[in-house]
PATIPA-942569 format. One record per atom (N, C-alpha, C, O, CB): residue in three letters; x, y, z. Coordinates in steps of 0.05 Angstrom, whole numbers, plus 5000, padded with zeros to 4 digits. Each point is the difference from the previous one (the first is absolute). Glycine has a CB too. Layout:
! residues N
ALAXYZ ...
! end
This chain:
! residues 355
MET501549725004 MET498450274996 MET502050285001 MET499450194985 MET496149565041 ALA506950254990 ALA501050175000 ALA501550104974 ALA500350234991 ALA499349625054 LYS501349904946 LYS501950094972 LYS498450074977 LYS501050094980 LYS502449605032 LEU493650254991 LEU497350094979 LEU500450345007 LEU500550184984 LEU495149315021 LEU504250535017 LEU499950355004 LEU501850094992 LEU499850184983 LEU498349875050 VAL504349854974 VAL502650154991 VAL500149984968 VAL500950204988 VAL501949685057 LEU496449924942 LEU499950044971 LEU498250234985 LEU500550164982 LEU500549365021 THR496350415017 THR497850264987 THR501150275003 THR499550174984 THR496449585029 LEU505650295009 LEU501250295007 LEU501550074977 LEU499650204986 LEU501049745064 LEU501549884944 LEU501950054981 LEU498750014975 LEU500750164983 LEU502749645042 GLY494450034971 GLY499250114974 GLY498450314994 GLY500250174982 GLY499649305014 LEU498750515029 LEU499150294997 LEU501950215000 LEU499650204987 LEU496849665031 GLY505950124997 GLY502050244998 GLY501449984970 GLY500650214989 GLY500549795069 LEU499249824932 LEU500849984971 LEU498250134982 LEU500850134981 LEU501249465028 ALA495450364997 ALA498050084978 ALA500150305003 ALA500350154981 ALA496349415021 PHE503250525022 PHE500250325011 PHE501950174990 PHE499550234992 PHE499249635047 PHE503950024959 PHE501950114988 PHE500650024970 PHE501450174988 PHE499649715053 ARG497449874947 ARG499949984968 ARG498350274992 ARG500450174983 ARG499649235013 ASP497950585022 ASP497850254988 ASP501450234999 ASP500250124979 ASP495649725041 TYR505250225000 TYR501350255010 TYR502750104978 TYR500550234994 TYR498049605060 ARG502849944938 ARG501950014984 ARG499050094971 ARG501150174985 ARG501349505045 SER495450164964 SER499050064974 SER499150274998 SER500650134980 SER498249425014 SER499650565027 SER499350245002 SER502450214994 SER499750154981 SER496849675050 TYR505850184986 TYR502050125004 TYR501250054971 TYR500950224991 TYR499349595057 LEU499849954938 LEU501250014976 LEU498550154977 LEU501150144982 LEU500949465034 ALA495050364987 ALA498550174985 ALA500350335004 ALA500250164982 ALA496849435019 ARG503050475025 ARG500450315009 ARG502550094982 ARG500150204985 ARG498049745069 MET503949894950 MET502550094991 MET500550004967 MET502150084989 MET499449735058 ASN496450114941 ASN499749914969 ASN502649854990 ASN501550054981 ASN495550375008 ALA503049385030 ALA502749874997 ALA500049874972 ALA502249954990 ALA498449955061 SER497650064936 SER500949844978 SER499250144974 SER499749884979 SER499849695048 ARG500250714976 ARG499450164977 ARG502850134984 ARG501850125013 ARG493450015013 GLU505049824949 GLU501650054986 GLU499750304982 GLU497950074990 GLU502649415016 VAL502150664991 VAL498750304987 VAL500149934974 VAL501349824988 VAL500350575043 LYS496549814960 LYS500050014967 LYS501150294996 LYS499150185014 LYS496349494973 SER506450364996 SER502050264997 SER498350214986 SER498849974979 SER505849765017 VAL495350485018 VAL499050224986 VAL502050205002 VAL500550105022 VAL494949794986 GLU506250224964 GLU502650155000 GLU498450334993 GLU497850064990 GLU506449474991 LEU498050615030 LEU499550284990 LEU502750044984 LEU502049865004 LEU494750335037 PRO503050034941 PRO502850024977 PRO501650175012 PRO502449974994 PRO495550004962 ASN501650205060 ASN501450265010 ASN500949995031 ASN499650215013 ASN497650044953 CYS504049555046 CYS500849955024 CYS502849945007 CYS501249874983 CYS494550005018 LYS505650225023 LYS502749925006 LYS500750035031 LYS498950175013 LYS502449964939 LEU500049755056 LEU500549985030 LEU501450245011 LEU501750114988 LEU498749415007 ILE498950545023 ILE500950245014 ILE502649935016 ILE500249825015 ILE494850364988 LYS507250034990 LYS502649995013 LYS499550085026 LYS498450165008 LYS504149934953 GLY499449775053 GLY500050075032 GLY498149865013 GLY500250025025 GLY501150414970 ILE496849434997 ILE498449845013 ILE500549684997 ILE499449874980 ILE497650525015 GLU504449535028 GLU500249684998 GLU498949835025 GLU500349765002 GLU504150334970 THR494450075046 THR499049845027 THR496850134999 THR499450115022 THR505949855013 GLY493250054950 GLY497550034996 GLY499050295006 GLY501350175013 GLY498449344995 ALA497750524982 ALA498950235002 ALA496349965003 ALA498250044984 ALA506750154986 GLU495049745055 GLU498149845011 GLU497250215000 GLU497749915001 GLU506249775031 ASP496650594966 ASP498150164996 ASP501050294989 ASP502450085001 ASP495249645036 LEU500650394954 LEU500150294984 LEU498150145000 LEU497749925003 LEU504749944971 GLU498250365022 GLU497750234999 GLU500950224983 GLU502350075004 GLU496049845041 ILE500450204939 ILE500150214979 ILE499050275010 ILE497650005008 ILE501949644958 LEU501750565034 LEU498950325009 LEU498550004970 LEU500349854981 LEU504150465056 PRO493749964968 PRO498950064973 PRO502250154984 PRO499550054976 PRO495749985042 ASN506950044990 ASN501850124988 ASN501849824987 ASN501850104987 ASN497550255041 GLY500649384975 GLY501649824985 GLY502649895019 GLY501549844990 GLY496950434965 LEU501949825069 LEU501749905018 LEU498949735012 LEU497749965008 LEU503950525000 ALA500449374993 ALA499349715010 ALA501949865021 ALA502249904997 ALA495950064958 PHE500150075071 PHE501149875021 PHE500149654997 PHE498049874994 PHE500350575034 ILE504249474977 ILE500249684998 ILE501149905027 ILE502250085008 ILE498649924941 SER497649825065 SER500949865023 SER501749744989 SER499049834985 SER496750365045 ALA506849814980 ALA502149794995 ALA501649935017 ALA501450145015 ALA498549984951 GLY500049595033 GLY501849885021 GLY498649785020 GLY501349875017 GLY501250594981 LEU494849514996 LEU499149855021 LEU500749755005 LEU500749844984 LEU496350405010 ARG502849735039 ARG500849725012 ARG497449865008 ARG498950105020 ARG505750064998 TYR494249664972 TYR497749955013 TYR500349685005 TYR501249854985 TYR495950564993 PRO501449505049 PRO500649735006 PRO499249764981 PRO497850024989 PRO501850195056 GLY501649614951 GLY499149804979 GLY500450094969 GLY499249864982 GLY497449985053 VAL504450374961 VAL500350094974 VAL503250104992 VAL501550145014 VAL493150004991 LYS505949764972 LYS502750034994 LYS501650345001 LYS498950204991 LYS499549324980 SER503850485039 SER501150254999 SER502549974993 SER501449825011 SER496050355018 PHE503950004950 PHE502849974988 PHE502250215018 PHE502350014993 PHE495449864954 GLU501350285073 GLU501650165013 GLU498649975029 GLU498850205007 GLU502850124950 PRO498449465060 PRO498750005026 PRO501150175019 PRO498550105017 PRO500449484975 ASP503950465006 ASP501350115021 ASP499950344997 ASP500950145018 ASP502149394986 LYS495950594970 LYS499850274998 LYS497550135004 LYS497849894996 LYS505750044978 PRO496950325035 PRO497250135002 PRO498450074975 PRO501049964978 PRO500850245062 GLY496249874962 GLY497950074972 GLY500650284999 GLY501150135018 GLY494449534986 LYS503750444973 LYS499850274995 LYS498550094979 LYS499749844982 LYS504050155035 ILE494950304980 ILE498150114982 ILE501650134980 ILE501850165004 ILE494749905029 LEU502349834938 LEU501750174983 LEU498050164984 LEU497649965005 LEU506549704992 LEU496650544982 LEU499150194990 LEU500449964971 LEU502249954990 LEU498450305050 MET497449784947 MET500250054965 MET498150214994 MET498050075014 MET502949434972 ASP500050614992 ASP498950184985 ASP499049954976 ASP501550034981 ASP500950195040 LEU495149704975 LEU498549874974 LEU500150224976 LEU499349934978 LEU497049795054 ASN504650514971 ASN499350234983 ASN502550034990 ASN500150174982 ASN496350065041 GLU506249644983 GLU502549924982 GLU499449824980 GLU498449815001 GLU504450255035 GLU499050024943 GLU500449854973 GLU500649685011 GLU498649814992 GLU503650654978 ASP499949525047 ASP500949765007 ASP500450025029 ASP502150075012 ASP499949824944 PRO496050075053 PRO499950055037 PRO501649745012 PRO500149784990 PRO494450485014 THR506649835020 THR501949835013 THR499050055028 THR498450185004 THR505749854963 VAL496849805053 VAL499650015029 VAL501850155017 VAL502449984995 VAL495749624997 LEU501150555029 LEU501450095017 LEU499549975024 LEU498050115009 LEU502750104964 GLU501049655044 GLU499849945030 GLU499650275019 GLU501950165002 GLU501149404989 LEU494750465021 LEU498650205018 LEU502050045029 LEU499849855019 LEU494949994959 LYS506450305022 LYS501750045035 LYS497750035016 LYS498050144996 LYS506650154995 MET495849555029 MET497650045024 MET501450135027 MET501849895013 MET495349644970 THR501950715022 THR501050155022 THR498349985023 THR497849904996 THR504250404975 GLY498749785058 GLY498449985024 GLY501849925022 GLY501849834998 GLY494150044975 SER503650265052 SER501949955019 SER498549715013 SER501549865013 SER500450724997 ASN495949344988 ASN498949755011 ASN499449794984 ASN498549815006 ASN500050455024 PHE502949774945 PHE499149794981 PHE502649815000 PHE502250115002 PHE494150214966 ASP503649415029 ASP501949804995 ASP499949864971 ASP498749804992 ASP501050155058 ALA501850194937 ALA499949934971 ALA501449704997 ALA499849894978 ALA500450645006 SER501249345039 SER500949764994 SER497949795001 SER499949804986 SER504450355029 SER493949915004 SER497749784998 SER497650074984 SER497949885004 SER503549985038 PHE498950334938 PHE497750054975 PHE499749744988 PHE501949844996 PHE499450644990 ASN496049485009 ASN499749754991 ASN496950024985 ASN497949895009 ASN505749865032 PRO496650414937 PRO497050154992 PRO498549764976 PRO501049854984 PRO501250755021 HIS495649455001 HIS498149814989 HIS498250224983 HIS501050164984 HIS499149415059 GLY497050444962 GLY498450154988 GLY500550305015 GLY500950065022 GLY495549514964 ILE502550614989 ILE500350294997 ILE498050154991 ILE498749904982 ILE505350015013 SER495350355015 SER497950174989 SER500650235006 SER501050035022 SER495849704979 THR502950474983 THR499950335007 THR497750105004 THR497949894996 THR505450194979 PHE497250175034 PHE497650195008 PHE501750324998 PHE502050075012 PHE495049535027 THR501150554941 THR501150254994 THR497950215014 THR497650004994 THR504949824958 ASP498550335064 ASP498550215017 ASP499650224987 ASP501250034978 ASP500649845059 GLU496250344972 GLU499150224986 GLU502350164995 GLU499650184984 GLU496049815035 ASP506749994989 ASP502250254990 ASP501649784983 ASP502350064999 ASP498550355048 ASN498849374941 ASN501349904980 ASN502549835018 ASN501849924985 ASN496750504977 THR501649535060 THR502149845015 THR499149694994 THR497749925002 THR503350475039 VAL501049464950 VAL499449785000 VAL500749755021 VAL502449965001 VAL497650264958 TYR498949665052 TYR500849845020 TYR499849714988 TYR498449904984 TYR500250435053 LEU503549554976 LEU500349694993 LEU499749805020 LEU501750015018 LEU501050134952 LEU495249635032 LEU499549905021 LEU501049724992 LEU499149914979 LEU497150425037 VAL505649534999 VAL501149764992 VAL499649735023 VAL500950025023 VAL502650344949 VAL495649475022 VAL499549765012 VAL503249855003 VAL501249924980 VAL493250074999 SER506749995048 SER502749865000 SER499649825025 SER498250035017 SER504950384961 HIS499149355021 HIS500249805012 HIS502049995016 HIS501249794997 HIS496750054973 PRO503250335048 PRO502649995016 PRO500049765016 PRO497949995013 PRO502550514989 GLU501149315002 GLU500649785009 GLU497149875003 GLU499049945022 GLU505650224999 VAL494449804957 VAL497849844999 VAL497150115012 VAL498049865001 VAL505649795000 LYS496650595006 LYS497850145008 LYS498450164979 LYS500549944977 LYS501850055063 SER496050204965 SER498250154984 SER499850275012 SER499150055022 SER498349564965 THR503750604994 THR499850255008 THR498850164974 THR500249884978 THR503650065058 VAL495050314966 VAL499950174978 VAL501650195001 VAL499450145019 VAL496849764976 GLU506550234988 GLU501450185003 GLU498750294984 GLU499449984976 GLU504549625031 LEU495750625007 LEU499250224986 LEU502450154991 LEU502050025014 LEU494050005011 PHE503950064955 PHE502750144985 PHE498350274984 PHE497849974990 PHE505849504998 LYS497950795013 LYS499450184985 LYS502049994972 LYS502449995001 LYS495850255044 PHE500449774934 PHE502150054975 PHE501450234995 PHE498450184996 PHE499149574986 GLN505150315018 GLN501050234993 GLN501349944971 GLN502049874994 GLN498750285057 GLU497549974933 GLU500849954969 GLU503050154991 GLU501749864989 GLU492750125000 GLU506050245015 GLU502050114996 GLU502849895015 GLU502249994988 GLU494350365003 GLU503049575032 GLU502549865007 GLU500149704996 GLU501949885010 GLU498750495021 LYS497449504956 LYS499149734995 LYS501649815026 LYS502049855002 LYS497450254937 SER498550015079 SER499749855026 SER497449935013 SER497850104992 SER506250115015 LEU496149655009 LEU497749935026 LEU500450135026 LEU501849915014 LEU497749644968 LEU499550605025 LEU500350065026 LEU497949855018 LEU497650054998 LEU504550384987 HIS499049395034 HIS498549825018 HIS498850205020 HIS501150195009 HIS501949374986 LEU494350355012 LEU498250215018 LEU499349815020 LEU500550055024 LEU497450304941 LYS501049445030 LYS498849865024 LYS500349694991 LYS500049934976 LYS496450485039 THR503749435007 THR499249614995 THR497549985014 THR499750095022 THR505449664980 ILE492950124983 ILE497549995008 ILE500449675008 ILE501449854987 ILE495850584981 LYS501149505057 LYS500049705011 LYS497250005009 LYS499050215007 LYS506149725010 HIS493549844982 HIS497849955019 HIS499649704998 HIS500949864981 HIS496750615014 GLU501149455026 GLU499049685001 GLU498549924984 GLU499749764999 GLU500550235039 LEU498350164944 LEU498149944983 LEU501149974971 LEU498749904982 LEU498350335050 LEU505749864965 LEU501749994975 LEU503049805008 LEU502350094999 LEU495450464983 PRO501349165024 PRO501749875005 PRO501649904973 PRO502450015002 PRO495049925040 ASN501649984938 ASN501449874974 ASN498250194978 ASN498149924987 ASN503149495032 LEU499850864980 LEU500350154978 LEU501249944972 LEU502449964997 LEU497550255039 ASN498549804944 ASN500550014974 ASN500050194979 ASN502050054986 ASN496949635029 ASP498750424983 ASP499850244982 ASP497850205014 ASP498349935016 ASP503149774938 LEU499050595034 LEU498750185012 LEU498750214981 LEU500949984977 LEU502349925061 VAL495150274964 VAL499450174984 VAL498650285018 VAL497950015012 VAL501649564949 ALA502450615036 ALA499350265017 ALA498050174988 ALA499650044976 ALA504849985042 VAL494250095007 VAL497050114995 VAL500950315018 VAL498350185003 VAL497549274996 GLY507350595013 GLY500450245013 GLY503049985011 GLY500949785006 GLY494050285006 ARG506350124990 ARG502949975014 ARG500549785015 ARG501949864994 ARG498250585008 GLU498149525019 GLU500749765019 GLU497349875005 GLU499149965023 GLU505150265002 HIS494649724953 HIS496849884995 HIS500949814976 HIS501550064981 HIS494850405031 PHE502749334992 PHE499849764981 PHE498349814998 PHE498150045015 PHE505450024988 TYR496449724982 TYR499149745000 TYR502149844997 TYR501850084985 TYR494150024999 ALA504349645030 ALA502649854994 ALA498149705003 ALA497849945010 ALA507250425014 THR497149494959 THR499749665004 THR501149885023 THR502050115009 THR498349864946 ASN499049855055 ASN501749805014 ASN500049724985 ASN497949884995 ASN501050365050 ASP503349674948 ASP499149744985 ASP500149745016 ASP499549784990 ASP502350454969 HIS499049815068 HIS499349805013 HIS499650095026 HIS500750215010 HIS501449504962 TYR496150045043 TYR499150065030 TYR501849995019 TYR500450185016 TYR495949664975 PHE505249895008 PHE502149975019 PHE502050144995 PHE500150124978 PHE498849515030 VAL503250405011 VAL502450124997 VAL502449825008 VAL502150134996 VAL495550295011 ASP502849385001 ASP501449825005 ASP500149824973 ASP497849934990 ASP501150135062 GLN503449864935 GLN500649934977 GLN499049724992 GLN499249934978 GLN504450395028 TYR496449535016 TYR499249675004 TYR497250034988 TYR499349914978 TYR503449925070 MET495450334973 MET498050064995 MET498250094978 MET497749924994 MET504350095040 ARG499950244951 ARG499850134976 ARG499649734979 ARG498149994985 ARG505150485032 SER498649364984 SER500349804980 SER497549824996 SER499249924979 SER505750095031 TRP493949935016 TRP498149815003 TRP497650164989 TRP498649874984 TRP503549865056 GLU497350514965 GLU498250154992 GLU499750034971 GLU497949954988 GLU502650235053 LEU501849904947 LEU500049974970 LEU499249724988 LEU498349974983 LEU505350375018 TYR497749455011 TYR499349744987 TYR496749965000 TYR498749914982 TYR506249875034 LEU494250295008 LEU497449895009 LEU498150214989 LEU497649955001 LEU504049795044 GLY499250474944 GLY498050134987 GLY498250175019 GLY497850074993 GLY502349564975 LEU501050465059 LEU498050085022 LEU498350224988 LEU497650025005 LEU505649865035 ALA498350314942 ALA498550234993 ALA498850175021 ALA497750055002 ALA501549704962 TRP503150345054 TRP499450175024 TRP501450274994 TRP499750185016 TRP500049415019 SER501850454945 SER501550254992 SER497850275004 SER497649945003 SER505849764958 ASN497250505040 ASN497650284999 ASN501850214991 ASN502550014997 ASN494049895045 VAL501550304953 VAL500650294997 VAL499550215023 VAL497950025012 VAL501049854944 VAL503150285049 VAL499550195026 VAL500150344989 VAL501450074981 VAL501449535055 TYR495750564977 TYR500450204989 TYR501250155029 TYR499349925023 TYR496950034931 TYR505750265042 TYR502250095021 TYR499950284989 TYR500550104978 TYR502949475033 SER495650545020 SER500950334997 SER501150015033 SER499649835017 SER496050434940 PRO505649985044 PRO501150015035 PRO498350015014 PRO500950015023 PRO502450204974 ASP493549805002 ASP498450005020 ASP497749764998 ASP498249965017 ASP503150544986 ASP499149374976 ASP498049814994 ASP501349734984 ASP501250044978 ASP495350395020 VAL503349315012 VAL501749804993 VAL498149774999 VAL499549905022 VAL504850314998 ARG494349664955 ARG498349835001 ARG500249794978 ARG501450074981 ARG496150265043 VAL501349424975 VAL499949814982 VAL497250084983 VAL497750025009 VAL505149615022 VAL498050414943 VAL497350074985 VAL499649784978 VAL498250034984 VAL502350505024 ALA501049264992 ALA499149824980 ALA501449745007 ALA502350045008 ALA497050324955 SER500149415037 SER501049795010 SER499249754986 SER498150054985 SER502150185056 GLY500849504959 GLY499449804988 GLY501349944975 GLY499049874982 GLY497550205042 PHE506250054975 PHE501549894975 PHE502049804999 PHE501149955022 PHE498050454967 ASP501549504995 ASP502149774996 ASP502550114984 ASP500349974976 ASP495849665022 PHE505850525021 PHE501550184993 PHE499450244986 PHE500250044976 PHE501949625028 ALA497150495015 ALA499350324987 ALA503150154992 ALA501950025016 ALA493250075021 ASN504749984938 ASN502550124994 ASN499850244987 ASN500050195016 ASN501849404983 GLY497950484973 GLY500550264992 GLY497450205008 GLY497949895005 GLY505249904955 ILE497050435042 ILE497350245004 ILE500550194985 ILE502450064997 ILE496749895048 SER498850214941 SER499850194991 SER497850165002 SER498449915016 SER504249904964 MET496750435006 MET497250125001 MET500050124970 MET501850014983 MET497850125074 SER497949954943 SER498650104975 SER501350294993 SER501150135018 SER494349594994 PRO504550364960 PRO501150315005 PRO498050175011 PRO500950225007 PRO501949774955 ASP494449975043 ASP498250135018 ASP500250015027 ASP499150185014 ASP498749744956 ARG503349865039 ARG500249965029 ARG497649865013 ARG499849985024 ARG503150424977 LYS495149514979 LYS497649895013 LYS501049715005 LYS499149925021 LYS497150404956 TYR505449485009 TYR499949775003 TYR502949905010 TYR501950154995 TYR494249854972 VAL504249835042 VAL502849855011 VAL500049664985 VAL498249845002 VAL501550485055 TYR502649654931 TYR500749774984 TYR501749815021 TYR501550105017 TYR498750194934 ILE499449445046 ILE501449855022 ILE500749744984 ILE498349874988 ILE499050345057 ALA505049744955 ALA501249744986 ALA500049775016 ALA501850025017 ALA501050254958 GLU495649475026 GLU500249765016 GLU501849824983 GLU499449854982 GLU496050205042 LEU506750004985 LEU501749804988 LEU499749754989 LEU500249954975 LEU501450265050 LEU497749584996 LEU499949734996 LEU496949924996 LEU499449765001 LEU505250175027 ALA493550254969 ALA497449984990 ALA499550094975 ALA497849984990 ALA501050055050 HIS503550094948 HIS500750104976 HIS497350184991 HIS498849984979 HIS504649595011 LYS496150625031 LYS497750214995 LYS501050295004 LYS502050045013 LYS494549635003 ILE502050534974 ILE500350255005 ILE497650085014 ILE498049884991 ILE505050184971 HIS496450115059 HIS497850025013 HIS499850334996 HIS502050145002 HIS498349395033 VAL497150574960 VAL499150254997 VAL498350105027 VAL497749945004 VAL502549964943 TYR501150245065 TYR498750125028 TYR498650254997 TYR501550164988 TYR502149655037 GLU494050304981 GLU499550264998 GLU500850105032 GLU499649885021 GLU496450074936 LYS505650345038 LYS501350115028 LYS497850285006 LYS499150174984 LYS507149675005 HIS493350125035 HIS498350215012 HIS501250225014 HIS502449975007 HIS494649704997 ALA501950545002 ALA500950275013 ALA501349875029 ALA502050105009 ALA493850284967 ASN502849395038 ASN501650005022 ASN502149795003 ASN500849905022 ASN495550294996 TRP504749734956 TRP502149854991 TRP499149685001 TRP501649824993 TRP501950585025 THR494349564989 THR499049685000 THR500249934968 THR500150164982 THR496249855065 LEU503649734951 LEU500249914971 LEU497449794995 LEU499449835018 LEU506550224980 THR493049974984 THR497149794995 THR500849894969 THR500450134980 THR495250195050 PRO504549394975 PRO500449844978 PRO498350064973 PRO497550015000 PRO503749665038 LEU500450374941 LEU497350084974 LEU500749724982 LEU497949904990 LEU501950775002 LYS502049225002 LYS500549804975 LYS502849885003 LYS501850125012 LYS495150154954 SER503449535023 SER502749844997 SER500349884972 SER498349894987 SER501649995062 LEU502750164945 LEU500649924966 LEU501549715005 LEU502050015015 LEU498850554959 ASP498649255016 ASP501649784998 ASP502150064981 ASP499650134979 ASP496749595033 CYS506650154995 CYS502150004976 CYS501449755008 CYS500349915022 CYS500450624968 ASP500149374983 ASP501449765003 ASP503050014999 ASP501549884984 ASP494649944998 THR504750345040 THR502550045009 THR500350135025 THR498250135009 THR502749854948 LEU501550015058 LEU500150095028 LEU500850344997 LEU502150104992 LEU499449375030 VAL496250644986 VAL500450284999 VAL501750125021 VAL499649915023 VAL496150094956 ASP506450195018 ASP501150135015 ASP499550305004 ASP498050055014 ASP504649604978 ASN499050584999 ASN499250255004 ASN499150124980 ASN500849954977 ASN501850085053 ILE495650144978 ILE497850144982 ILE501050294995 ILE500650135020 ILE495249584999 SER504550424953 SER500250224999 SER497950134981 SER499749884979 SER504850035035 VAL494250294990 VAL498150134987 VAL501050274988 VAL501150185011 VAL495749575019 ASP502250204942 ASP500950224975 ASP498350275010 ASP497649984996 ASP503049634957 PRO500250615057 PRO498550185012 PRO498350184977 PRO498450175006 PRO505149815036 VAL497249944933 VAL498750114982 VAL496949854990 VAL497850105001 VAL507450074988 THR495849545000 THR497649814996 THR498549905018 THR497649944997 THR504449964973 GLY499550055053 GLY499249865025 GLY500649694992 GLY498849845014 GLY497250545004 ASP505249554966 ASP501149714990 ASP501649915025 ASP501550155012 ASP499049964933 LEU499049645063 LEU501549905020 LEU502349854981 LEU499249914978 LEU496850045062 TRP506850024969 TRP502349904992 TRP500449835025 TRP499850095023 TRP502150284943 VAL498749375028 VAL500649795027 VAL502849854987 VAL500449954976 VAL493749935044 GLY507550065002 GLY501549854998 GLY499749695011 GLY499249975023 GLY502950474973 CYS498449364990 CYS499049795007 CYS502249754998 CYS502250024990 CYS493450204996 HIS503549565026 HIS502049795003 HIS498249764983 HIS497849925010 HIS504950255042 PRO498349734925 PRO498349754988 PRO499749775014 PRO497749905001 PRO503550224962 ASN501049765050 ASN500949795021 ASN501050135026 ASN501950154998 ASN499449544965 GLY497850265058 GLY500450125023 GLY502149745013 GLY501550035019 GLY493350314984 MET505049474985 MET502049775016 MET502750074992 MET501849945015 MET495049664985 LYS503850534975 LYS502750114993 LYS501050215017 LYS502450025007 LYS496549864949 ILE499050315052 ILE501150195018 ILE501049925026 ILE502250065007 ILE494950214970 PHE500949555041 PHE501549905028 PHE501649774997 PHE501049905020 PHE495550265005 SER503949734948 SER502249764999 SER501950044973 SER500049864980 SER496549775046 TYR504950574979 TYR501450114982 TYR502249834989 TYR501549885016 TYR497350535006 ASP501649554949 ASP501549844989 ASP501350204972 ASP498650074982 ASP498249465040 PRO505650524980 PRO500650104981 PRO500749874971 PRO501150134982 PRO499750115055 GLU498649524962 GLU499549884978 GLU497549974985 GLU499949944976 GLU503349905043 ASN494550225000 ASN497250024996 ASN499050215016 ASN498749965020 ASN500949594969 PRO501250744999 PRO499050205017 PRO497350104995 PRO498949964978 PRO505450155027 PRO494450015016 PRO497450074996 PRO499950254977 PRO501650174994 PRO497349665058 GLY498250124938 GLY499450174978 GLY498650305006 GLY499250055023 GLY500449494952 SER500150605007 SER499150255008 SER497450044978 SER499949894978 SER505450325041 GLU492649974994 GLU497650054986 GLU499450305011 GLU500550105022 GLU497749374975 VAL500550664980 VAL499250285006 VAL496950024986 VAL499649954976 VAL505850265025 LEU492949865014 LEU496650024997 LEU499350294998 LEU500450155019 LEU498549435009 GLN500050504949 GLN497850275002 GLN497549905003 GLN499049804990 GLN503450514981 ILE496749895047 ILE497449945003 ILE498250284998 ILE500250195016 ILE501349375013 GLN496650424948 GLN498850234994 GLN497049975012 GLN498849784999 GLN504450294957 ASN495750165054 ASN497249995006 ASN499349795023 ASN498149854999 ASN501250294953 ILE502249865067 ILE499649845019 ILE497649975016 ILE499449815013 ILE504850254983 LEU494250205001 LEU497449985015 LEU497749964981 LEU497650045002 LEU504150265035 ALA499749604942 ALA497149894980 ALA499649735006 ALA501649875012 ALA499150404948 GLU497149645031 GLU498849735004 GLU502149804990 GLU500649805013 GLU494450364981 GLU506349894980 GLU502449824988 GLU502450194996 GLU499950144980 GLU496849514994 PRO505350385043 PRO501950164990 PRO502449864982 PRO500749775002 PRO498050515039 LYS502149914943 LYS502349894978 LYS502249915013 LYS501150175014 LYS497850124953 VAL502249465031 VAL502449955014 VAL502049914979 VAL499449814985 VAL498350095059 THR505050244956 THR501249934973 THR503149905016 THR501150115019 THR495950284939 VAL503649425029 VAL503149935012 VAL501550134973 VAL500249944976 VAL499249525058 VAL501950784986 VAL502250134988 VAL502749924987 VAL500850054978 VAL497150155051 TYR503149674990 TYR502449865003 TYR500649795016 TYR499850025025 TYR501150344965 ALA500049404998 ALA500049745016 ALA502949844985 ALA500449944976 ALA493350035034 GLU508049995014 GLU502149794992 GLU500649795017 GLU498549985020 GLU503350354957 ASP500149515021 ASP500149745014 ASP502450065015 ASP501149795009 ASP496749874957 GLY503350555041 GLY502050005018 GLY502650064987 GLY501950065015 GLY495549635012 LYS502950304944 LYS502850014982 LYS500650345009 LYS502350084997 LYS496749514952 VAL499250595060 VAL501050314997 VAL499550045034 VAL501950035016 VAL496250184924 LEU499549805067 LEU499650085024 LEU498749765017 LEU498149864993 LEU501750634990 HIS501849505044 HIS498549805018 HIS498250145018 HIS500650215012 HIS503249474988 GLY494050215000 GLY497750075017 GLY499250285005 GLY500850105020 GLY500349524999 SER497250544960 SER499050224998 SER497750085022 SER498049875006 SER503450054947 THR499350305058 THR498650095021 THR498450234999 THR498050055015 THR505149755005 VAL497950374961 VAL498750264995 VAL500650094975 VAL502349984991 VAL497850145053 ALA497450004939 ALA500150154974 ALA499150315009 ALA498550055019 ALA500149494948 SER502650645016 SER498550285000 SER500950134975 SER502149974988 SER497850095064 VAL498050114941 VAL500650094967 VAL499850335005 VAL498650125017 VAL498749414950 TYR504550585012 TYR500250305003 TYR500250104968 TYR501849944985 TYR500950045066 LYS494850204941 LYS500750054971 LYS500849804983 LYS502150064988 LYS498950315025 GLY498349454984 GLY501349754986 GLY502149895001 GLY501249914980 GLY496850224999 LYS502949855045 LYS502449865016 LYS498949845022 LYS498150095013 LYS505350274978 MET497649405013 MET499249815016 MET502749935019 MET502350004990 MET493949824972 LEU503550125066 LEU502149925018 LEU499249745011 LEU497749985009 LEU503650495003 VAL500149354988 VAL498949715012 VAL502049945020 VAL502349954992 VAL495449854965 GLY501650195067 GLY502249865017 GLY499449745010 GLY497749904999 GLY503650525013 THR500949465000 THR500049705012 THR500850035034 THR501250185010 THR500449584938 VAL497550025064 VAL500549945027 VAL503350085004 VAL500950175015 VAL495049434987 PHE505450254982 PHE503049975015 PHE502350034974 PHE502450025003 PHE495649615040 GLN500750364935 GLN502150014972 GLN500250304986 GLN501250195010 GLN497349274975 LYS500350534993 LYS500750254987 LYS497750154991 LYS498149915013 LYS506049894973 ALA495250365000 ALA498550204993 ALA499850064969 ALA502249974990 ALA498950175056 LEU497449934939 LEU499050004977 LEU499350304993 LEU499050165016 LEU499549364989 TYR502250544969 TYR498850284993 TYR499249974971 TYR501449894983 TYR501650395049 CYS494349854963 CYS499049904977 CYS498650244986 CYS498850165013 CYS500749375007 GLU500850494950 GLU498350264987 GLU498249874988 GLU500749784991 GLU502650575001 PHE494149755005 PHE497849874985 PHE500550124972 PHE498549944982 PHE497950005059 
! end
């Protein structure tokens, strides 16, 4: 009788893990192969070798690029070096990148580990850059003032909060006000791995201001990129492992109401919004297994989606660029400016294209 009970429990355990493994592989798109979609006028950007995980382009064509992310479980080519913020002027005929100097008496540049970024421009046209950073595998938001003439960032403040334990991306709605995604619930790395494997969908979105911090949306299977419509009425959230982009209506009291979701056959990462057309440009991972289990002989591919009329009943989704890793390993972000496009990756290179 005891042997029968043990065998029954073992059988149930094996069935449990088999079912969850099947679900995990499906969420990772592990069997998907990339169908190539090429663009004719693209080249790799010199000076970017350790990733351009996120980027944001100002209305005047200056692009901020977050480079050198070190993220648990993901490849890094320079794990012992701090990250940096790069600047690129897309008005130039042949734009190049420049590393921005970071100043501030209380800022520790040696532990800077930039992830998602967002800008806010004040009424006096002062530009503030908000950066998710992971010093010592923690999560902070670093607030900088952009000094264009000096080509530098003046550090103003470090923001920490118990509701911001696993930050991924953010979208600024004020100098010290933002919505941010937590991509995990657990902080402990062992528990995070189980959370990812089991698909617990416990990650969330938080609204932060100096006087008010609260969870405004939850139940995501790895909440990732976040952005906002040009009219500031809608918030877009990428749910990486559910392959969805969610549209939320933003209210005057900063609460969010779910409006619709768009299914995508890819792992959606960062979202950029064209300020002119309102189109969403999304950096994606066709096969997530290749990101979390990096093999240089079989590298992760890249994919860029353009989503037009997302509020319509049937938005138009176009694969603008896709390739199997021969050029870019693991695209995370794409953004456009006057017929030009930048595509960044988690830990490798970045691409500049002209349409």
